[in-house]
C-alpha positions in Angstrom: -2.4 -2.4 -16.2 -2.2 1.1 -17.5 -4.4 3.9 -16.7 -7.7 4.1 -18.8 -7.4 8.1 -19.8 -10.6 9.7 -20.8 -8.5 13.4 -20.8 -5.5 15.0 -20.2 -5.3 18.8 -19.7 -2.2 21.0 -19.3 -1.7 24.8 -19.0 0.7 27.1 -17.5 0.0 30.0 -14.8 2.1 33.2 -15.4 2.3 35.8 -12.7 3.7 39.2 -14.2 2.5 41.7 -11.8 1.8 41.3 -8.1 1.1 43.9 -5.5 1.5 46.4 -8.0 5.1 45.1 -8.8 6.5 43.9 -11.9 7.8 40.1 -11.6 10.7 39.7 -13.6 10.9 37.0 -14.9 7.3 36.0 -14.2 6.6 33.0 -11.9 5.7 30.2 -13.6 3.3 26.7 -12.6 2.5 24.2 -14.9 -0.2 21.8 -14.3 -1.0 18.3 -15.9 -4.3 16.7 -14.9 -5.5 13.1 -16.3 -9.1 12.1 -15.8 -9.1 8.1 -15.6 -11.5 5.4 -15.2 -11.3 4.0 -11.7 -10.9 0.4 -12.0 -12.3 -0.2 -8.1 -15.3 2.1 -8.5 -18.6 1.2 -6.8 -17.2 -1.7 -4.5 -14.4 -2.7 -1.9 -11.2 -4.0 -3.1 -8.2 -5.2 -0.7 -5.4 -5.2 -3.1 -5.1 -1.6 -4.7 -1.7 -2.4 -6.6 -3.3 -1.7 -9.8 -3.9 1.7 -8.8 -0.4 2.0 -7.6 1.0 0.8 -10.8 -1.3 3.5 -12.6 0.2 6.0 -10.0 3.7 5.1 -11.4 2.6 5.7 -15.1 1.0 9.2 -14.4 3.9 10.4 -12.3 5.8 10.1 -15.2 3.7 11.1 -17.9 2.3 14.2 -16.0 5.5 15.3 -14.6 6.9 15.4 -18.2 3.8 17.3 -19.8 4.6 19.9 -17.1 8.3 20.2 -17.8 7.5 20.5 -21.9 4.6 23.0 -21.1 7.4 25.3 -19.1 10.0 24.9 -21.6 12.6 24.2 -19.2 15.2 21.5 -18.9 14.1 19.1 -16.2 16.6 20.4 -13.7 15.4 23.7 -14.2 12.5 22.6 -12.2 12.3 24.3 -8.7 8.9 22.9 -7.1 6.5 20.1 -7.7 3.2 19.0 -6.2 0.8 16.3 -6.7 -3.2 15.7 -6.1 -6.1 13.5 -6.8 -9.8 13.6 -6.6 -12.0 10.6 -6.5 -15.6 10.4 -7.9 -18.3 9.5 -5.7 -18.3 5.9 -6.6 -14.5 5.7 -5.3 -13.1 6.1 -2.2 -10.2 8.1 -0.4 -8.0 5.3 -0.6 -8.0 5.0 -4.2 -6.4 8.5 -4.5 -3.9 7.7 -1.7 -3.0 4.2 -3.8 -2.1 6.3 -7.0 -0.3 9.3 -5.4 1.5 7.6 -2.3 3.4 4.2 -3.3 5.0 4.9 -6.8 3.8 8.2 -8.4 6.8 9.9 -7.0 9.6 8.2 -8.2 9.0 9.0 -12.2 8.1 12.4 -11.3 11.4 12.9 -9.7 13.1 11.5 -12.8 10.6 14.0 -14.9 12.3 17.0 -12.8 15.9 15.4 -12.3 16.3 14.9 -8.6 13.5 15.7 -6.1 15.1 15.0 -2.9 12.1 16.6 -1.2 8.9 14.7 -0.1 6.3 15.5 -2.9 3.8 17.6 -1.2 0.0 16.1 -1.7 -3.6 16.6 -1.4 -6.4 14.1 -1.8 -10.1 14.6 -1.9 -13.6 13.2 -3.0 -15.6 15.3 -5.4 -17.5 16.0 -8.5 -17.5 17.6 -12.0 -16.2 21.0 -11.6 -14.9 21.1 -8.2 -11.8 22.5 -7.2 -9.1 20.5 -6.4 -5.8 22.2 -4.7 -2.3 21.1 -5.6 0.0 21.8 -2.7 3.7 23.0 -3.8 7.0 22.5 -2.1 10.9 22.9 -3.6 11.7 19.8 -5.0 15.0 19.3 -3.1 14.6 21.5 0.2 11.7 21.5 2.2 12.9 24.4 4.2 12.9 26.5 1.2 9.6 28.8 2.5 9.4 30.7 -1.0 8.5 27.7 -2.4 5.6 27.0 -0.2 2.7 27.3 -2.7 -0.3 25.9 -4.4 -2.2 26.0 -7.7 -6.0 25.3 -8.3 -7.2 22.4 -10.7 -10.9 22.3 -11.8 -12.2 20.5 -15.0 -16.0 21.4 -15.9 -16.7 17.5 -16.4 -14.8 15.9 -14.1 -14.2 13.6 -12.3 -17.5 11.8 -12.8 -18.3 9.2 -10.3 -16.2 6.3 -11.3 -13.2 8.4 -12.5 -10.4 9.8 -10.7 -8.8 13.4 -11.2 -4.9 13.2 -11.1 -2.8 16.3 -11.1 0.8 17.1 -11.1 2.3 20.6 -10.9 5.8 21.7 -11.4 7.5 25.2 -11.3 10.3 27.1 -12.4 10.6 29.5 -9.5 9.0 30.2 -6.2 6.3 32.7 -5.1 6.3 36.0 -6.6 7.9 38.5 -4.4 8.8 36.2 -1.5 9.7 37.8 1.7 9.1 35.4 5.1 12.9 34.5 5.2 14.1 30.9 5.6 16.3 29.0 3.6 16.8 30.5 0.1 16.8 28.3 -3.1 19.9 29.1 -4.3 21.4 27.9 -1.1 19.5 24.8 -1.0 22.2 21.4 -0.9 19.3 19.0 -1.7 21.4 16.3 0.2 18.6 15.4 2.6 15.2 16.8 1.2 15.2 19.3 4.0 18.0 21.7 3.5 
């Protein structure tokens, strides 16, 4: 089954100044959101494999949209994250089914590599509610400069029988990072940690 998509929204956030300092080049985060029908809204279903397949479809679609919005080569992506908000007729497990079993591999393909786990969050909510998408370095989880997040909000989603699925990709870490740790340029990306 493919996702029954009501809408897709994509945007790029650029930070040019932080704490009175110029950020050159600006840090950039792209977010792509799909609002889809929840095929299991309104009742309990044991087998959620349909949502897992939808997750695989959305991982590549939304990851590719983010890379395209940033105007970078996939290999230039530095961090990523994923999140889902289920409308009130769904359940948190519906978000988990989309995010965890199969969304990661196509997202990793969209950003070339991705040795580290994809940070994620899930929640229940309604139209206009904020969904936080956590971010982490795509190849090395210990790169502290890339511990970050971005907010997603759509005024009309998710409706009771929908799921709002978000993927974020960046071409940089936080502006003005200075909490130490492994530098992005020193990451090996072999074990997903360093």
